[in-house]
PyMOL CGO cylinders between C-alpha atoms (Angstrom):
from pymol import cmd
from pymol.cgo import CYLINDER

trace = [
    CYLINDER, -126.86, -37.85, -22.98, -126.15, -34.10, -23.71, 0.3, 1, 1, 1, 1, 1, 1,
    CYLINDER, -126.15, -34.10, -23.71, -123.19, -32.40, -22.68, 0.3, 1, 1, 1, 1, 1, 1,
    CYLINDER, -123.19, -32.40, -22.68, -123.13, -28.81, -21.56, 0.3, 1, 1, 1, 1, 1, 1,
    CYLINDER, -123.13, -28.81, -21.56, -120.80, -26.09, -22.73, 0.3, 1, 1, 1, 1, 1, 1,
    CYLINDER, -120.80, -26.09, -22.73, -117.34, -25.98, -21.22, 0.3, 1, 1, 1, 1, 1, 1,
    CYLINDER, -117.34, -25.98, -21.22, -117.20, -23.59, -18.42, 0.3, 1, 1, 1, 1, 1, 1,
    CYLINDER, -117.20, -23.59, -18.42, -114.29, -21.57, -17.88, 0.3, 1, 1, 1, 1, 1, 1,
    CYLINDER, -114.29, -21.57, -17.88, -111.99, -23.14, -15.00, 0.3, 1, 1, 1, 1, 1, 1,
    CYLINDER, -111.99, -23.14, -15.00, -112.08, -19.91, -12.60, 0.3, 1, 1, 1, 1, 1, 1,
    CYLINDER, -112.08, -19.91, -12.60, -111.53, -22.24, -9.63, 0.3, 1, 1, 1, 1, 1, 1,
    CYLINDER, -111.53, -22.24, -9.63, -108.43, -23.67, -11.10, 0.3, 1, 1, 1, 1, 1, 1,
    CYLINDER, -108.43, -23.67, -11.10, -106.97, -20.39, -12.30, 0.3, 1, 1, 1, 1, 1, 1,
    CYLINDER, -106.97, -20.39, -12.30, -107.29, -19.03, -8.74, 0.3, 1, 1, 1, 1, 1, 1,
    CYLINDER, -107.29, -19.03, -8.74, -105.84, -22.18, -7.49, 0.3, 1, 1, 1, 1, 1, 1,
    CYLINDER, -105.84, -22.18, -7.49, -102.71, -21.77, -9.99, 0.3, 1, 1, 1, 1, 1, 1,
    CYLINDER, -102.71, -21.77, -9.99, -102.43, -18.23, -8.78, 0.3, 1, 1, 1, 1, 1, 1,
    CYLINDER, -102.43, -18.23, -8.78, -102.40, -18.94, -5.11, 0.3, 1, 1, 1, 1, 1, 1,
    CYLINDER, -102.40, -18.94, -5.11, -100.29, -21.90, -5.38, 0.3, 1, 1, 1, 1, 1, 1,
    CYLINDER, -100.29, -21.90, -5.38, -97.34, -19.73, -7.29, 0.3, 1, 1, 1, 1, 1, 1,
    CYLINDER, -97.34, -19.73, -7.29, -97.79, -17.01, -4.45, 0.3, 1, 1, 1, 1, 1, 1,
    CYLINDER, -97.79, -17.01, -4.45, -97.42, -19.50, -1.51, 0.3, 1, 1, 1, 1, 1, 1,
    CYLINDER, -97.42, -19.50, -1.51, -94.44, -20.85, -3.43, 0.3, 1, 1, 1, 1, 1, 1,
    CYLINDER, -94.44, -20.85, -3.43, -92.88, -17.59, -3.81, 0.3, 1, 1, 1, 1, 1, 1,
    CYLINDER, -92.88, -17.59, -3.81, -93.68, -16.82, -0.22, 0.3, 1, 1, 1, 1, 1, 1,
    CYLINDER, -93.68, -16.82, -0.22, -92.15, -20.01, 1.26, 0.3, 1, 1, 1, 1, 1, 1,
    CYLINDER, -92.15, -20.01, 1.26, -89.19, -20.10, -1.27, 0.3, 1, 1, 1, 1, 1, 1,
    CYLINDER, -89.19, -20.10, -1.27, -88.14, -16.47, -1.58, 0.3, 1, 1, 1, 1, 1, 1,
    CYLINDER, -88.14, -16.47, -1.58, -90.08, -14.95, 1.30, 0.3, 1, 1, 1, 1, 1, 1,
    CYLINDER, -90.08, -14.95, 1.30, -91.94, -12.28, -0.71, 0.3, 1, 1, 1, 1, 1, 1,
    CYLINDER, -91.94, -12.28, -0.71, -95.03, -12.33, -2.85, 0.3, 1, 1, 1, 1, 1, 1,
    CYLINDER, -95.03, -12.33, -2.85, -94.79, -11.51, -6.64, 0.3, 1, 1, 1, 1, 1, 1,
    CYLINDER, -94.79, -11.51, -6.64, -98.29, -10.68, -7.96, 0.3, 1, 1, 1, 1, 1, 1,
    CYLINDER, -98.29, -10.68, -7.96, -97.02, -9.92, -11.51, 0.3, 1, 1, 1, 1, 1, 1,
    CYLINDER, -97.02, -9.92, -11.51, -95.21, -13.31, -11.76, 0.3, 1, 1, 1, 1, 1, 1,
    CYLINDER, -95.21, -13.31, -11.76, -98.17, -15.18, -10.32, 0.3, 1, 1, 1, 1, 1, 1,
    CYLINDER, -98.17, -15.18, -10.32, -100.52, -13.63, -12.82, 0.3, 1, 1, 1, 1, 1, 1,
    CYLINDER, -100.52, -13.63, -12.82, -98.01, -14.21, -15.92, 0.3, 1, 1, 1, 1, 1, 1,
    CYLINDER, -98.01, -14.21, -15.92, -98.26, -17.93, -14.64, 0.3, 1, 1, 1, 1, 1, 1,
    CYLINDER, -98.26, -17.93, -14.64, -101.64, -18.34, -13.78, 0.3, 1, 1, 1, 1, 1, 1,
    CYLINDER, -101.64, -18.34, -13.78, -103.26, -16.86, -16.81, 0.3, 1, 1, 1, 1, 1, 1,
    CYLINDER, -103.26, -16.86, -16.81, -101.61, -19.08, -19.63, 0.3, 1, 1, 1, 1, 1, 1,
    CYLINDER, -101.61, -19.08, -19.63, -102.03, -22.23, -17.53, 0.3, 1, 1, 1, 1, 1, 1,
    CYLINDER, -102.03, -22.23, -17.53, -105.64, -21.46, -17.02, 0.3, 1, 1, 1, 1, 1, 1,
    CYLINDER, -105.64, -21.46, -17.02, -106.30, -20.66, -20.53, 0.3, 1, 1, 1, 1, 1, 1,
    CYLINDER, -106.30, -20.66, -20.53, -104.26, -24.01, -21.71, 0.3, 1, 1, 1, 1, 1, 1,
    CYLINDER, -104.26, -24.01, -21.71, -106.33, -25.81, -19.10, 0.3, 1, 1, 1, 1, 1, 1,
    CYLINDER, -106.33, -25.81, -19.10, -109.67, -24.37, -20.60, 0.3, 1, 1, 1, 1, 1, 1,
    CYLINDER, -109.67, -24.37, -20.60, -108.47, -25.25, -24.21, 0.3, 1, 1, 1, 1, 1, 1,
    CYLINDER, -108.47, -25.25, -24.21, -107.81, -28.92, -23.05, 0.3, 1, 1, 1, 1, 1, 1,
    CYLINDER, -107.81, -28.92, -23.05, -111.01, -29.06, -21.54, 0.3, 1, 1, 1, 1, 1, 1,
    CYLINDER, -111.01, -29.06, -21.54, -112.81, -27.90, -24.59, 0.3, 1, 1, 1, 1, 1, 1,
    CYLINDER, -112.81, -27.90, -24.59, -110.91, -30.27, -26.76, 0.3, 1, 1, 1, 1, 1, 1,
    CYLINDER, -110.91, -30.27, -26.76, -111.57, -33.29, -24.60, 0.3, 1, 1, 1, 1, 1, 1,
    CYLINDER, -111.57, -33.29, -24.60, -115.40, -32.34, -24.58, 0.3, 1, 1, 1, 1, 1, 1,
    CYLINDER, -115.40, -32.34, -24.58, -115.50, -31.93, -28.32, 0.3, 1, 1, 1, 1, 1, 1,
    CYLINDER, -115.50, -31.93, -28.32, -113.59, -35.11, -28.87, 0.3, 1, 1, 1, 1, 1, 1,
    CYLINDER, -113.59, -35.11, -28.87, -116.04, -36.74, -26.41, 0.3, 1, 1, 1, 1, 1, 1,
    CYLINDER, -116.04, -36.74, -26.41, -119.00, -35.52, -28.31, 0.3, 1, 1, 1, 1, 1, 1,
    CYLINDER, -119.00, -35.52, -28.31, -117.79, -36.54, -31.70, 0.3, 1, 1, 1, 1, 1, 1,
    CYLINDER, -117.79, -36.54, -31.70, -117.11, -39.92, -30.38, 0.3, 1, 1, 1, 1, 1, 1,
    CYLINDER, -117.11, -39.92, -30.38, -120.54, -40.29, -29.44, 0.3, 1, 1, 1, 1, 1, 1,
    CYLINDER, -120.54, -40.29, -29.44, -122.08, -39.90, -32.86, 0.3, 1, 1, 1, 1, 1, 1,
]
cmd.load_cgo(trace, "trace")
């Protein structure tokens, strides 16, 4: 079984961004795009790193 390279989680990052915007809108009554980006970008990078690490770990355990 071959594993394909880890793809960047654009859908997950967009979901985090929209979730933060929705939370701000519902809790504070306003949209803060900079805050949403400041949260979504690092979270997406961490998600990508974890997914890549898990794939590498799986690849090494198969050998």
